[in-house]
DSSP file (Angstrom, degrees, kcal/mol; ACC not computed):
  #  RESIDUE AA STRUCTURE BP1 BP2  ACC     N-H-->O    O-->H-N    N-H-->O    O-->H-N    TCO  KAPPA ALPHA  PHI   PSI    X-CA   Y-CA   Z-CA
    1    1 A M              0   0    0      0, 0.0     2,-0.1     0, 0.0     0, 0.0   0.000 360.0 360.0 360.0 147.9  -10.6 -104.6  -19.4
    2    2 A K     >  -     0   0    0      1,-0.1     4,-2.0     4,-0.0     3,-0.2  -0.433 360.0-117.0 -78.0 155.8   -9.7 -101.6  -17.5
    3    3 A S  H  > S+     0   0    0      1,-0.2     4,-2.3     2,-0.2     5,-0.1   0.809 113.8  56.8 -66.0 -29.6  -11.0 -101.1  -14.0
    4    4 A I  H  > S+     0   0    0      2,-0.2     4,-2.2     1,-0.2    -1,-0.2   0.897 107.0  49.3 -68.9 -37.9  -13.0  -98.0  -14.9
    5    5 A Q  H  > S+     0   0    0     -3,-0.2     4,-2.2     2,-0.2    -2,-0.2   0.901 110.9  49.8 -65.5 -40.0  -14.8 -100.0  -17.6
    6    6 A I  H  X S+     0   0    0     -4,-2.0     4,-2.3     1,-0.2    -2,-0.2   0.906 109.8  51.7 -64.2 -40.7  -15.6 -102.7  -15.1
    7    7 A G  H  X S+     0   0    0     -4,-2.3     4,-2.1     2,-0.2    -2,-0.2   0.904 108.8  50.2 -61.7 -42.2  -16.9 -100.1  -12.7
    8    8 A K  H  X S+     0   0    0     -4,-2.2     4,-2.3     1,-0.2    -1,-0.2   0.903 110.0  50.5 -63.5 -41.0  -19.2  -98.6  -15.3
    9    9 A I  H  X S+     0   0    0     -4,-2.2     4,-2.4     1,-0.2    -2,-0.2   0.904 109.4  51.4 -63.9 -40.6  -20.6 -102.1  -16.1
   10   10 A M  H  X S+     0   0    0     -4,-2.3     4,-2.2     2,-0.2    -1,-0.2   0.894 109.4  50.2 -63.1 -39.7  -21.2 -102.7  -12.4
   11   11 A I  H  X S+     0   0    0     -4,-2.1     4,-2.3     2,-0.2    -2,-0.2   0.915 110.7  49.3 -65.0 -42.2  -23.1  -99.4  -12.1
   12   12 A L  H  X S+     0   0    0     -4,-2.3     4,-2.4     1,-0.2    -2,-0.2   0.903 111.3  49.3 -63.7 -40.3  -25.2 -100.2  -15.2
   13   13 A L  H  X S+     0   0    0     -4,-2.4     4,-2.7     2,-0.2    -1,-0.2   0.878 109.7  52.4 -64.7 -37.3  -26.0 -103.7  -13.7
   14   14 A A  H  X S+     0   0    0     -4,-2.2     4,-2.4     2,-0.2    -2,-0.2   0.909 110.0  48.0 -64.7 -41.6  -26.9 -102.1  -10.4
   15   15 A I  H  X S+     0   0    0     -4,-2.3     4,-2.5     2,-0.2    -2,-0.2   0.926 113.0  48.1 -64.3 -44.2  -29.3  -99.7  -12.2
   16   16 A L  H  X S+     0   0    0     -4,-2.4     4,-2.3     1,-0.2    -2,-0.2   0.917 112.3  49.1 -61.7 -44.1  -30.9 -102.6  -14.1
   17   17 A T  H  X S+     0   0    0     -4,-2.7     4,-2.2     1,-0.2    -1,-0.2   0.895 111.7  49.6 -62.9 -40.2  -31.2 -104.6  -10.9
   18   18 A H  H  X S+     0   0    0     -4,-2.4     4,-2.4     2,-0.2    -2,-0.2   0.916 110.4  49.5 -66.0 -42.8  -32.8 -101.7   -9.1
   19   19 A L  H  X S+     0   0    0     -4,-2.5     4,-0.8     1,-0.2    -2,-0.2   0.898 112.8  46.7 -64.7 -40.2  -35.3 -101.1  -11.9
   20   20 A V  H  <>S+     0   0    0     -4,-2.3     5,-0.6     1,-0.2     4,-0.4   0.884 112.3  52.4 -66.8 -37.7  -36.3 -104.7  -12.1
   21   21 A G  H ><5S+     0   0    0     -4,-2.2     3,-0.6     1,-0.2     5,-0.2   0.880 112.8  42.0 -66.6 -39.1  -36.6 -104.7   -8.3
   22   22 A I  H 3<5S+     0   0    0     -4,-2.4    -1,-0.2     1,-0.2    -2,-0.2   0.547  93.6  83.3 -87.3  -5.3  -38.9 -101.7   -8.1
   23   23 A S  T 3<5S-     0   0    0     -4,-0.8    -1,-0.2    -3,-0.3    -2,-0.2   0.735  96.7-127.3 -70.0 -20.4  -41.0 -102.8  -11.0
   24   24 A G  T < 5S+     0   0    0     -3,-0.6    -3,-0.1    -4,-0.4    -2,-0.1   0.641  72.1 125.3  85.3  14.1  -43.1 -105.0   -8.8
   25   25 A L      < +     0   0    0     -5,-0.6     2,-0.2     2,-0.1    -4,-0.1   0.746  67.5  50.4 -75.6 -22.7  -42.7 -108.1  -10.9
   26   26 A F  S    S-     0   0    0     -6,-0.3     0, 0.0    -5,-0.2     0, 0.0  -0.644  91.3 -95.7-114.8 168.9  -41.4 -110.2   -8.0
   27   27 A S     >  -     0   0    0     -2,-0.2     4,-1.8     1,-0.1    -1,-0.1  -0.158  45.6 -96.3 -74.1 176.1  -42.4 -110.9   -4.5
   28   28 A S  H  > S+     0   0    0      1,-0.2     4,-2.2     2,-0.2     5,-0.2   0.818 122.2  58.5 -67.5 -30.3  -41.1 -108.9   -1.5
   29   29 A D  H  > S+     0   0    0      1,-0.2     4,-1.7     2,-0.2    -1,-0.2   0.931 109.7  42.6 -63.9 -44.6  -38.4 -111.6   -0.8
   30   30 A V  H  > S+     0   0    0      1,-0.2     4,-2.5     2,-0.2    -1,-0.2   0.841 110.1  58.9 -70.2 -32.0  -36.9 -111.2   -4.2
   31   31 A S  H  X S+     0   0    0     -4,-1.8     4,-2.0     2,-0.2    -2,-0.2   0.917 105.8  47.7 -62.6 -43.6  -37.2 -107.4   -3.9
   32   32 A M  H  X S+     0   0    0     -4,-2.2     4,-2.1     1,-0.2    -1,-0.2   0.888 111.6  51.4 -64.3 -38.1  -35.0 -107.4   -0.8
   33   33 A T  H  X S+     0   0    0     -4,-1.7     4,-2.5     1,-0.2    -2,-0.2   0.904 109.1  49.7 -65.3 -41.2  -32.5 -109.6   -2.5
   34   34 A S  H  X S+     0   0    0     -4,-2.5     4,-2.3     2,-0.2    -1,-0.2   0.868 109.3  52.3 -68.0 -34.3  -32.4 -107.2   -5.5
   35   35 A Q  H  X S+     0   0    0     -4,-2.0     4,-2.2     2,-0.2    -1,-0.2   0.910 110.8  47.3 -65.6 -40.8  -31.9 -104.3   -3.2
   36   36 A M  H  X S+     0   0    0     -4,-2.1     4,-2.5     2,-0.2    -2,-0.2   0.904 111.6  50.6 -66.1 -40.6  -29.0 -106.0   -1.6
   37   37 A L  H  X S+     0   0    0     -4,-2.5     4,-2.6     2,-0.2    -2,-0.2   0.898 109.3  51.8 -63.5 -40.0  -27.5 -106.9   -5.0
   38   38 A T  H  X S+     0   0    0     -4,-2.3     4,-2.3     2,-0.2    -2,-0.2   0.934 110.8  47.8 -60.3 -46.7  -27.8 -103.3   -6.1
   39   39 A L  H  X S+     0   0    0     -4,-2.2     4,-2.3     1,-0.2    -2,-0.2   0.919 112.1  48.8 -61.3 -45.2  -26.0 -102.2   -3.0
   40   40 A V  H  X S+     0   0    0     -4,-2.5     4,-2.6     1,-0.2    -1,-0.2   0.913 111.1  50.2 -63.2 -43.3  -23.2 -104.7   -3.4
   41   41 A L  H  X S+     0   0    0     -4,-2.6     4,-2.3     1,-0.2    -1,-0.2   0.905 111.3  48.5 -63.5 -40.9  -22.7 -103.8   -7.1
   42   42 A L  H  X S+     0   0    0     -4,-2.3     4,-2.3     2,-0.2    -1,-0.2   0.900 112.0  48.6 -66.9 -39.6  -22.5 -100.1   -6.3
   43   43 A V  H  X S+     0   0    0     -4,-2.3     4,-2.5     2,-0.2    -2,-0.2   0.922 112.4  48.6 -65.8 -43.0  -20.0 -100.7   -3.5
   44   44 A L  H  X S+     0   0    0     -4,-2.6     4,-2.5     2,-0.2    -2,-0.2   0.898 111.1  50.6 -63.3 -40.2  -17.9 -102.9   -5.7
   45   45 A A  H  X S+     0   0    0     -4,-2.3     4,-2.5    -5,-0.2     5,-0.3   0.917 110.6  49.7 -63.3 -42.4  -18.0 -100.3   -8.5
   46   46 A Y  H  X S+     0   0    0     -4,-2.3     4,-2.7     1,-0.2    -2,-0.2   0.930 112.9  46.2 -61.4 -45.8  -16.9  -97.6   -6.1
   47   47 A L  H  X S+     0   0    0     -4,-2.5     4,-2.2     2,-0.2    -1,-0.2   0.890 112.3  51.0 -65.5 -38.8  -14.0  -99.7   -4.8
   48   48 A T  H  X S+     0   0    0     -4,-2.5     4,-1.3     2,-0.2    -2,-0.2   0.930 115.8  40.3 -64.5 -45.9  -12.9 -100.6   -8.3
   49   49 A I  H  X S+     0   0    0     -4,-2.5     4,-1.8     1,-0.2    -2,-0.2   0.880 114.1  54.1 -71.4 -37.5  -12.9  -97.0   -9.5
   50   50 A D  H  X S+     0   0    0     -4,-2.7     4,-2.0    -5,-0.3    -2,-0.2   0.882 105.6  52.5 -65.6 -39.1  -11.4  -95.7   -6.3
   51   51 A K  H  X S+     0   0    0     -4,-2.2     4,-1.5     1,-0.2    -1,-0.2   0.879 107.0  53.5 -64.5 -36.5   -8.4  -98.2   -6.5
   52   52 A K  H  X S+     0   0    0     -4,-1.3     4,-0.8     1,-0.2    -1,-0.2   0.913 109.7  47.4 -64.6 -41.4   -7.7  -97.0  -10.0
   53   53 A K  H  < S+     0   0    0     -4,-1.8     3,-0.5     1,-0.2    -1,-0.2   0.868 109.3  54.3 -67.3 -35.2   -7.6  -93.4   -8.9
   54   54 A A  H  < S+     0   0    0     -4,-2.0    -1,-0.2     1,-0.2    -2,-0.2   0.799 101.9  58.3 -70.6 -27.8   -5.3  -94.3   -5.9
   55   55 A K  H  < S+     0   0    0     -4,-1.5     2,-0.3    -3,-0.2    -1,-0.2   0.766  83.7  96.4 -74.5 -24.5   -2.8  -96.0   -8.2
   56   56 A R     <  -     0   0    0     -4,-0.8     2,-0.5    -3,-0.5    -3,-0.0  -0.493  58.7-165.3 -69.9 128.4   -2.2  -92.8  -10.3
   57   57 A K        -     0   0    0     -2,-0.3     2,-0.2     0, 0.0    -2,-0.1  -0.963  18.1-126.2-117.7 127.6    0.8  -90.9   -9.1
   58   58 A R        -     0   0    0     -2,-0.5     2,-0.4     1,-0.1    -2,-0.0  -0.494  18.4-138.0 -74.8 136.7    1.4  -87.4  -10.2
   59   59 A K        -     0   0    0     -2,-0.2     3,-0.1     1,-0.0    -1,-0.1  -0.768  23.9-113.1 -92.9 137.5    4.7  -86.6  -11.8
   60   60 A K        -     0   0    0     -2,-0.4    -1,-0.0     1,-0.1     5,-0.0  -0.434  37.5-104.2 -68.9 141.2    6.3  -83.4  -10.8
   61   61 A P     >  -     0   0    0      0, 0.0     4,-2.2     0, 0.0     5,-0.2  -0.236  28.9-112.4 -61.8 156.9    6.5  -80.8  -13.6
   62   62 A A  H  > S+     0   0    0      1,-0.2     4,-2.4     2,-0.2     5,-0.2   0.865 115.8  55.3 -61.5 -37.5    9.9  -80.4  -15.2
   63   63 A A  H  > S+     0   0    0      1,-0.2     4,-2.1     2,-0.2    -1,-0.2   0.904 108.6  47.8 -64.4 -40.1   10.3  -76.8  -13.8
   64   64 A V  H  > S+     0   0    0      2,-0.2     4,-2.5     1,-0.2    -1,-0.2   0.912 110.9  51.6 -67.0 -41.8    9.7  -78.0  -10.3
   65   65 A R  H  X S+     0   0    0     -4,-2.2     4,-2.4     1,-0.2    -2,-0.2   0.909 110.1  48.5 -61.9 -41.7   12.2  -80.8  -10.7
   66   66 A T  H  X S+     0   0    0     -4,-2.4     4,-2.4     2,-0.2    -1,-0.2   0.901 111.2  50.2 -67.1 -38.6   14.9  -78.5  -12.0
   67   67 A L  H  X S+     0   0    0     -4,-2.1     4,-2.3     2,-0.2    -2,-0.2   0.909 111.6  48.4 -64.6 -40.1   14.3  -76.1   -9.1
   68   68 A L  H  X S+     0   0    0     -4,-2.5     4,-2.3     2,-0.2    -2,-0.2   0.899 111.1  50.5 -65.4 -40.1   14.5  -78.9   -6.6
   69   69 A D  H  X S+     0   0    0     -4,-2.4     4,-2.4     2,-0.2    -2,-0.2   0.914 111.2  48.5 -63.6 -42.4   17.7  -80.2   -8.2
   70   70 A R  H  X S+     0   0    0     -4,-2.4     4,-2.7     1,-0.2     5,-0.2   0.909 110.5  51.1 -63.4 -41.8   19.3  -76.7   -8.1
   71   71 A A  H  X S+     0   0    0     -4,-2.3     4,-2.3     1,-0.2    -1,-0.2   0.905 111.0  48.3 -64.0 -40.3   18.3  -76.3   -4.4
   72   72 A K  H  X S+     0   0    0     -4,-2.3     4,-2.2     2,-0.2    -1,-0.2   0.913 112.4  48.8 -64.8 -42.1   19.9  -79.6   -3.6
   73   73 A Q  H  X S+     0   0    0     -4,-2.4     4,-2.4     1,-0.2    -2,-0.2   0.919 112.3  48.2 -64.5 -42.4   23.1  -78.7   -5.5
   74   74 A E  H  X S+     0   0    0     -4,-2.7     4,-2.4     1,-0.2    -1,-0.2   0.890 111.6  49.1 -65.2 -39.1   23.3  -75.3   -3.7
   75   75 A S  H  X S+     0   0    0     -4,-2.3     4,-1.4    -5,-0.2    -1,-0.2   0.876 111.9  49.6 -69.9 -34.3   22.8  -76.8   -0.3
   76   76 A N  H  X S+     0   0    0     -4,-2.2     4,-1.0     2,-0.2    -2,-0.2   0.897 112.6  47.6 -67.4 -39.8   25.5  -79.4   -1.1
   77   77 A E  H  < S+     0   0    0     -4,-2.4     3,-0.3     1,-0.2    -2,-0.2   0.885 112.3  48.2 -68.9 -38.5   27.9  -76.7   -2.2
   78   78 A S  H  < S+     0   0    0     -4,-2.4    -1,-0.2     1,-0.2    -2,-0.2   0.795 108.7  54.7 -73.6 -26.2   27.2  -74.5    0.8
   79   79 A A  H  <        0   0    0     -4,-1.4    -1,-0.2     1,-0.2    -2,-0.2   0.742 360.0 360.0 -75.7 -23.7   27.7  -77.4    3.2
   80   80 A Q     <        0   0    0     -4,-1.0    -1,-0.2    -3,-0.3    -2,-0.2   0.459 360.0 360.0 -85.5 360.0   31.1  -78.2    1.7
């Protein structure tokens, strides 16, 4: 599975955990635990999605690459 899909699943689990926690079905001890679990799931989802964004590296457009190549060639020719 891709990391973005895992992040989405974690967010859905966090929402489900939060809804169960605030429903009042459990005692206050379990409520605090569900709040902590919600927080942990959201932080993990953020880190998972953030790492995926950080790995993407933008490729320079072809026009920019050709201009850079020309500038390097011209600077090499003028230096000689």
